[in-house]
C-alpha positions as CSV (number, residue, x, y, z in Angstrom):
1,X,5.0,28.8,-5.3
2,X,1.7,27.2,-5.1
3,X,-0.9,29.0,-3.7
4,X,-2.4,26.3,-1.6
5,X,1.4,24.6,-0.6
6,X,0.7,25.8,2.9
7,X,-1.9,26.1,6.2
8,X,-2.0,28.8,9.0
9,X,-2.7,28.0,12.8
10,X,-3.6,30.5,14.5
11,X,-3.8,30.5,18.5
12,X,-5.0,32.8,20.6
13,X,-5.2,31.3,23.5
14,X,-3.5,28.0,25.1
15,X,-5.5,25.6,22.5
16,X,-4.7,25.9,19.1
17,X,-7.6,26.4,16.0
18,X,-6.6,24.5,13.1
19,X,-7.1,25.7,9.8
20,X,-6.0,22.8,7.1
21,X,-5.3,22.6,3.5
22,X,-8.1,21.4,1.4
23,X,-6.5,20.7,-2.3
24,X,-3.1,19.4,-1.1
25,X,-4.2,17.5,2.8
26,X,-0.6,16.7,3.3
27,X,0.2,17.1,7.0
28,X,3.9,17.3,7.9
29,X,5.3,16.9,11.6
30,X,8.8,18.3,11.2
31,X,9.3,21.4,13.5
32,X,11.1,23.6,11.3
33,X,7.8,24.2,9.5
34,X,6.9,26.1,12.4
35,X,6.9,29.8,13.3
36,X,5.9,31.5,16.3
37,X,5.2,34.9,16.5
38,X,4.9,36.8,20.2
39,X,2.1,39.4,19.6
40,X,0.1,40.9,22.4
41,X,-1.8,38.5,24.3
42,X,-1.2,35.6,22.3
43,X,0.5,33.5,20.0
44,X,0.5,33.1,16.0
45,X,1.3,29.4,15.5
46,X,2.5,29.6,10.7
47,X,3.2,27.1,9.0
48,X,5.3,28.6,5.9
49,X,4.5,28.2,2.7
50,X,7.7,26.9,0.6
51,X,9.0,26.9,-2.4
52,X,7.3,24.1,-4.7
53,X,9.4,21.3,-5.9
54,X,8.6,20.1,-9.8
55,X,6.3,17.3,-9.7
56,X,6.4,14.6,-11.7
57,X,3.2,14.9,-14.6
58,X,1.3,11.5,-14.4
59,X,-1.0,10.7,-16.9
60,X,-4.1,8.5,-15.6
61,X,-6.7,7.0,-18.3
62,X,-9.4,4.2,-18.2
63,X,-9.1,2.1,-21.0
64,X,-11.1,-1.1,-20.3
65,X,-13.5,-2.3,-18.0
66,X,-13.5,-6.1,-17.2
67,X,-17.3,-7.6,-16.0
68,X,-16.6,-10.4,-13.3
69,X,-18.6,-13.5,-12.1
70,X,-19.1,-11.2,-8.4
71,X,-17.5,-9.3,-6.2
72,X,-13.3,-9.2,-6.2
73,X,-11.2,-9.2,-3.3
74,X,-8.0,-9.4,-4.3
75,X,-5.8,-8.3,-7.9
76,X,-1.9,-9.2,-8.5
77,X,-0.2,-8.7,-11.6
78,X,2.3,-11.1,-13.2
79,X,5.8,-9.3,-12.7
80,X,6.9,-10.3,-16.1
81,X,4.0,-11.4,-18.3
82,X,0.8,-9.3,-19.3
83,X,-1.3,-11.3,-16.7
84,X,-3.6,-10.4,-13.8
85,X,-5.0,-12.9,-11.4
86,X,-8.1,-11.7,-9.9
87,X,-9.5,-13.3,-6.6
88,X,-13.1,-14.1,-6.4
89,X,-15.2,-15.8,-4.1
90,X,-14.1,-19.3,-4.3
91,X,-12.4,-18.9,-8.0
92,X,-9.3,-17.1,-9.2
93,X,-9.1,-15.6,-12.5
94,X,-6.9,-14.7,-15.1
95,X,-6.8,-12.3,-17.3
96,X,-4.9,-10.3,-19.8
97,X,-3.9,-7.3,-19.6
98,X,-6.1,-6.2,-22.7
99,X,-9.1,-7.4,-20.5
100,X,-9.6,-11.0,-22.1
101,X,-10.4,-14.0,-19.6
102,X,-7.7,-16.8,-19.8
103,X,-8.2,-19.2,-17.0
104,X,-10.2,-20.1,-13.9
105,X,-9.1,-22.3,-11.2
106,X,-11.6,-22.8,-8.6
107,X,-11.5,-23.3,-4.9
108,X,-14.4,-24.0,-2.4
109,X,-12.2,-22.3,0.5
110,X,-14.1,-19.0,0.3
111,X,-13.4,-15.7,-0.8
112,X,-9.5,-14.9,-2.2
113,X,-8.6,-11.9,0.3
114,X,-5.2,-12.1,-0.7
115,X,-3.2,-13.1,-3.9
116,X,0.3,-12.4,-5.0
117,X,3.2,-13.7,-7.6
118,X,6.3,-14.6,-6.5
119,X,8.8,-12.3,-7.5
120,X,9.9,-14.7,-10.6
121,X,6.8,-15.1,-11.7
122,X,6.6,-19.0,-11.4
123,X,3.9,-19.3,-8.0
124,X,0.7,-17.7,-7.5
125,X,-0.2,-17.7,-3.7
126,X,-3.5,-17.3,-2.8
127,X,-5.0,-16.7,0.5
128,X,-8.8,-17.5,1.7
129,X,-10.7,-18.9,5.2
130,X,-8.0,-21.2,7.1
131,X,-5.7,-21.7,3.9
132,X,-3.0,-20.7,1.6
133,X,-2.6,-22.3,-1.3
134,X,0.7,-22.1,-3.6
135,X,-0.3,-22.6,-7.3
136,X,2.4,-22.9,-10.1
137,X,1.9,-20.9,-12.8
138,X,2.0,-22.9,-16.3
139,X,2.1,-21.5,-19.2
140,X,-0.2,-23.7,-21.8
141,X,0.6,-24.6,-25.3
142,X,-1.7,-21.7,-26.4
143,X,0.6,-19.1,-24.3
144,X,-2.4,-18.8,-22.2
145,X,-1.5,-19.2,-18.3
146,X,-3.4,-22.3,-16.2
147,X,-2.7,-22.7,-12.7
148,X,-1.4,-26.1,-10.8
149,X,-1.9,-26.4,-6.7
150,X,1.6,-27.2,-5.5
151,X,1.6,-26.5,-1.9
152,X,-0.8,-25.5,1.4
153,X,0.4,-23.5,3.6
154,X,-1.5,-24.7,7.5
155,X,-2.2,-23.6,10.6
156,X,-4.4,-20.5,9.6
157,X,-7.7,-20.2,11.8
158,X,-9.4,-17.5,10.2
159,X,-9.6,-15.4,6.7
160,X,-6.3,-15.0,5.3
161,X,-6.1,-11.7,4.5
162,X,-2.7,-10.6,2.7
163,X,0.5,-12.0,1.5
164,X,3.8,-10.9,0.9
165,X,6.5,-12.7,-0.4
166,X,10.0,-11.7,0.3
167,X,12.6,-10.5,-1.9
168,X,14.4,-13.6,-2.9
169,X,11.0,-15.6,-3.2
170,X,12.2,-18.2,-0.4
171,X,9.6,-16.9,2.2
172,X,5.9,-15.9,2.7
173,X,5.0,-13.6,5.1
174,X,0.4,-14.0,5.6
175,X,-1.3,-12.2,7.4
176,X,-4.7,-13.6,9.3
177,X,-7.7,-12.3,11.0
178,X,-6.6,-15.0,14.1
179,X,-4.5,-11.9,15.5
180,X,-1.5,-13.8,13.9
181,X,1.2,-13.3,11.4
182,X,3.0,-15.8,10.1
183,X,6.1,-16.4,7.8
184,X,6.8,-19.7,5.8
185,X,9.7,-21.4,4.0
186,X,7.9,-22.0,0.7
187,X,10.1,-24.8,-0.2
188,X,9.6,-26.8,2.3
189,X,6.2,-25.4,3.3
190,X,7.5,-25.2,6.9
191,X,6.1,-22.5,9.5
192,X,9.6,-20.1,10.0
193,X,7.9,-18.5,13.2
194,X,4.7,-16.6,13.8
195,X,3.8,-13.2,15.2
196,X,1.4,-13.2,17.8
197,X,1.6,-9.8,19.2
198,X,-1.1,-8.0,17.7
199,X,-4.6,-7.3,19.6
200,X,-6.6,-7.1,16.5
201,X,-6.8,-9.1,13.4
202,X,-3.8,-8.6,11.5
203,X,-4.7,-7.0,7.7
204,X,-1.5,-6.6,5.9
205,X,2.2,-7.7,5.4
206,X,5.1,-6.1,3.6
207,X,8.7,-6.7,2.9
208,X,10.8,-4.0,2.0
209,X,12.2,-4.3,-1.4
210,X,15.7,-4.1,0.9
211,X,15.0,-7.3,2.2
212,X,15.6,-5.6,5.7
213,X,12.5,-5.3,7.5
214,X,8.8,-6.7,7.6
215,X,5.9,-4.9,8.7
216,X,2.5,-5.8,9.8
217,X,-0.6,-3.8,10.5
218,X,-3.8,-5.1,12.7
219,X,-7.1,-3.6,13.3
220,X,-10.8,-4.6,13.6
221,X,-13.2,-2.7,11.6
222,X,-16.0,-4.5,13.8
223,X,-14.3,-1.8,16.4
224,X,-14.0,1.1,14.4
225,X,-13.2,3.4,16.8
226,X,-10.3,1.1,18.3
227,X,-7.1,2.6,17.2
228,X,-5.0,0.0,14.9
229,X,-1.3,-1.3,15.2
230,X,1.4,-0.9,12.3
231,X,4.9,-2.9,13.6
232,X,8.1,-2.4,11.6
233,X,10.1,-5.5,12.2
234,X,13.8,-7.3,12.1
235,X,12.9,-9.8,8.3
236,X,15.1,-12.4,9.6
237,X,13.4,-12.9,13.1
238,X,10.2,-10.8,13.4
239,X,11.5,-8.7,16.5
240,X,9.4,-5.6,16.6
241,X,11.7,-2.5,15.7
242,X,9.1,0.2,16.2
243,X,6.1,0.4,16.7
244,X,4.4,2.8,14.8
245,X,1.8,5.3,16.4
246,X,-0.8,7.9,15.6
247,X,-3.5,6.2,14.3
248,X,-7.0,6.8,15.5
249,X,-8.6,3.6,13.7
250,X,-7.7,0.3,12.5
251,X,-5.1,0.0,9.5
252,X,-5.5,-2.1,6.7
253,X,-2.9,-1.9,4.2
254,X,0.6,-1.2,4.5
255,X,3.4,-0.9,1.6
256,X,7.5,0.0,1.6
257,X,8.2,2.6,-0.9
258,X,10.5,0.9,-3.7
259,X,13.7,2.0,-1.8
260,X,12.5,1.1,1.3
261,X,13.1,4.4,2.6
262,X,9.3,5.2,3.8
263,X,6.4,2.7,4.9
264,X,2.7,4.2,3.9
265,X,0.0,2.8,6.0
266,X,-3.4,3.1,5.4
267,X,-7.1,2.4,7.1
268,X,-10.4,3.3,8.3
269,X,-8.8,7.0,9.4
270,X,-9.2,8.1,5.9
271,X,-5.6,8.6,5.8
272,X,-2.4,7.7,4.7
273,X,0.2,7.8,7.3
274,X,4.2,7.9,6.1
275,X,6.7,6.9,7.8
276,X,10.7,6.6,7.8
277,X,12.1,3.5,7.9
278,X,15.5,4.3,9.6
279,X,13.8,6.1,12.7
280,X,10.0,4.7,12.5
281,X,9.4,8.7,12.9
282,X,6.3,10.1,11.5
283,X,6.7,12.4,7.7
284,X,3.3,13.3,7.7
285,X,0.1,11.9,6.6
286,X,-1.8,12.4,3.3
287,X,-5.5,13.4,3.7
288,X,-7.1,13.2,0.3
289,X,-9.4,9.9,1.0
290,X,-12.9,10.7,2.1
291,X,-13.1,6.7,2.1
292,X,-11.1,4.1,4.0
293,X,-8.1,3.1,2.6
294,X,-7.8,-0.3,1.3
295,X,-5.3,-0.9,-0.6
296,X,-1.6,0.3,-1.6
297,X,1.2,0.1,-4.4
298,X,3.7,1.9,-4.2
299,X,6.1,3.2,-7.4
300,X,9.1,5.8,-8.8
301,X,8.2,8.5,-11.5
302,X,10.6,9.1,-14.4
303,X,11.2,12.7,-14.3
304,X,12.1,13.6,-11.3
305,X,13.0,10.4,-10.0
306,X,10.3,10.8,-6.5
307,X,8.7,7.3,-4.8
308,X,4.8,7.3,-5.4
309,X,1.8,5.6,-3.8
310,X,-1.3,4.3,-5.0
311,X,-3.8,4.0,-2.8
312,X,-7.5,2.6,-3.3
313,X,-10.2,3.2,-1.1
314,X,-14.0,2.6,-0.6
315,X,-16.6,2.5,1.7
316,X,-20.3,0.9,2.2
317,X,-21.8,3.6,0.0
318,X,-22.0,4.9,-3.3
319,X,-19.4,7.5,-4.4
320,X,-15.6,8.2,-3.1
321,X,-14.7,5.0,-4.4
322,X,-11.3,6.3,-5.5
323,X,-8.0,5.5,-6.7
324,X,-5.9,8.4,-6.0
325,X,-1.6,9.3,-7.3
326,X,0.5,11.3,-5.1
327,X,4.1,11.7,-4.1
328,X,5.0,9.9,-1.0
329,X,7.8,12.6,0.1
330,X,5.0,15.5,-0.4
331,X,1.8,14.7,-0.8
332,X,0.8,16.1,-3.5
333,X,-1.8,14.7,-5.7
334,X,-1.0,13.7,-9.0
335,X,-3.8,11.9,-9.9
336,X,-7.1,10.6,-9.8
337,X,-9.8,7.7,-11.0
338,X,-13.3,7.5,-9.4
339,X,-14.1,4.4,-12.0
340,X,-15.4,1.9,-9.1
341,X,-18.9,2.3,-8.0
342,X,-18.3,0.7,-4.7
343,X,-15.4,-0.1,-2.7
344,X,-12.1,-0.5,-4.5
345,X,-10.6,-4.1,-2.8
346,X,-7.2,-4.5,-4.9
347,X,-4.8,-2.4,-6.6
348,X,-2.0,-3.5,-9.3
349,X,0.5,-2.5,-12.0
350,X,1.9,-4.3,-14.8
351,X,5.7,-4.8,-14.3
352,X,6.2,-1.9,-17.0
353,X,4.1,0.1,-14.3
354,X,1.9,1.7,-17.7
355,X,-1.2,0.1,-16.5
356,X,-2.9,-0.1,-13.5
357,X,-5.3,-2.6,-12.6
358,X,-8.0,-2.0,-9.3
359,X,-10.7,-4.4,-8.6
360,X,-13.5,-3.6,-6.2
361,X,-16.9,-4.8,-5.2
362,X,-18.9,-3.4,-7.8
363,X,-18.1,-6.9,-10.3
364,X,-15.3,-4.9,-12.0
365,X,-11.6,-5.4,-12.8
366,X,-10.5,-1.9,-14.1
367,X,-7.5,-1.2,-16.2
368,X,-5.9,2.5,-16.7
369,X,-3.3,3.4,-18.8
370,X,-0.4,5.0,-16.6
371,X,2.0,7.3,-18.1
372,X,4.9,8.9,-15.9
373,X,6.2,5.8,-13.9
374,X,9.3,4.1,-14.0
375,X,9.5,-0.1,-14.7
376,X,9.6,-2.0,-11.3
377,X,12.9,-4.0,-12.4
378,X,13.0,-7.8,-10.9
379,X,15.2,-8.1,-8.2
380,X,17.3,-11.5,-7.0
381,X,19.3,-12.5,-4.6
382,X,22.3,-11.1,-6.1
383,X,20.9,-7.9,-6.7
384,X,19.9,-7.4,-3.4
385,X,21.6,-5.1,-1.0
386,X,20.6,-4.5,2.4
387,X,21.5,-1.0,3.7
388,X,22.6,-0.3,7.4
389,X,20.9,1.3,9.9
390,X,22.3,4.4,9.9
391,X,22.7,4.3,5.2
392,X,19.1,4.6,5.4
393,X,18.0,7.4,3.0
394,X,17.4,10.7,4.2
395,X,13.5,12.1,4.1
396,X,13.6,14.8,1.3
397,X,13.2,17.8,2.4
398,X,11.7,21.4,0.9
399,X,14.2,24.6,1.7
400,X,13.0,26.2,4.5
401,X,10.9,29.5,4.0
402,X,13.0,32.7,3.2
403,X,10.7,35.1,4.6
404,X,8.6,35.4,7.8
405,X,5.2,34.7,8.2
406,X,2.9,37.3,7.6
């Protein structure tokens, strides 16, 4: 049993004083973690230690620093090739996983804040000021990739902050600071629908790997003390199924776990909130970051097989610009990277999940060796399965304690 696995709440009046854990700052919300003890004039509320589950072993080692021509704003890894796309100011840089620079595509639209490869790797979607560009990914005669403009997705009236492909690659969702999210049909470049139900700039979009759900987040960094929004939606219509709650500040990033059972949300709260997709209920939050959480990637560990989150953070000042790797169902920190000296703006995993790529405002891309994560197989229409609502995976809970709180 881990010595730091529990935390204690003590109530001496009607108002609780909470002593939280420091090393594993994951707060569970389920009531069976709590035991009420009637003692004299007060009530002691104890969250008991539980038996520690076997945790994955994740090893993380920085192997290459790529110096960039300016601050980076986004990054994406090709799903089948050892190529990385980095969004810069007025350009996109393609590099190899070994750090060698392969190709630069100039784009005068502004900062490339959103970037994503299609599931089959044939197309790169990039978002900048009032523009989303679809680019064909070509392999040159020397084997190096190049980018060729294909289509423009119209209608954005501000910076495009994030992009997400549907699992079958037929649709693309965009998040824009004009307070709208949009879904486009890729083949025709026509907008399928526009979502205008947020009250702040839309900061992130995510498609569940199952294809069943679409999630959108919103928040305004200039109004830092206004609570952000996250809506869990039906993917084919955009209808809101659940409005997720608990945030105190703007939400900047969201991502589903590989099995679509959880949605992770991070932002200016400096926390990562975990919600169950089957009912929108909170599982808890990971509080290991000391700066706003700006990017989220998820994966699955090798042994045991658990959902894993990789979260990048950063603020206005030097220090604590970190990438954390942690277990989604329990909040245990598995690895930490502090390579960046300024705000982290992008996180990506290679297709084999043995390389982690992070980019930041310090004008670098950091490439790290990762051990202990499963390769992410590409999804196709024939392999997609959409679970029914009553068949969504249950949250994984440790066994209840067998002894009372002392």
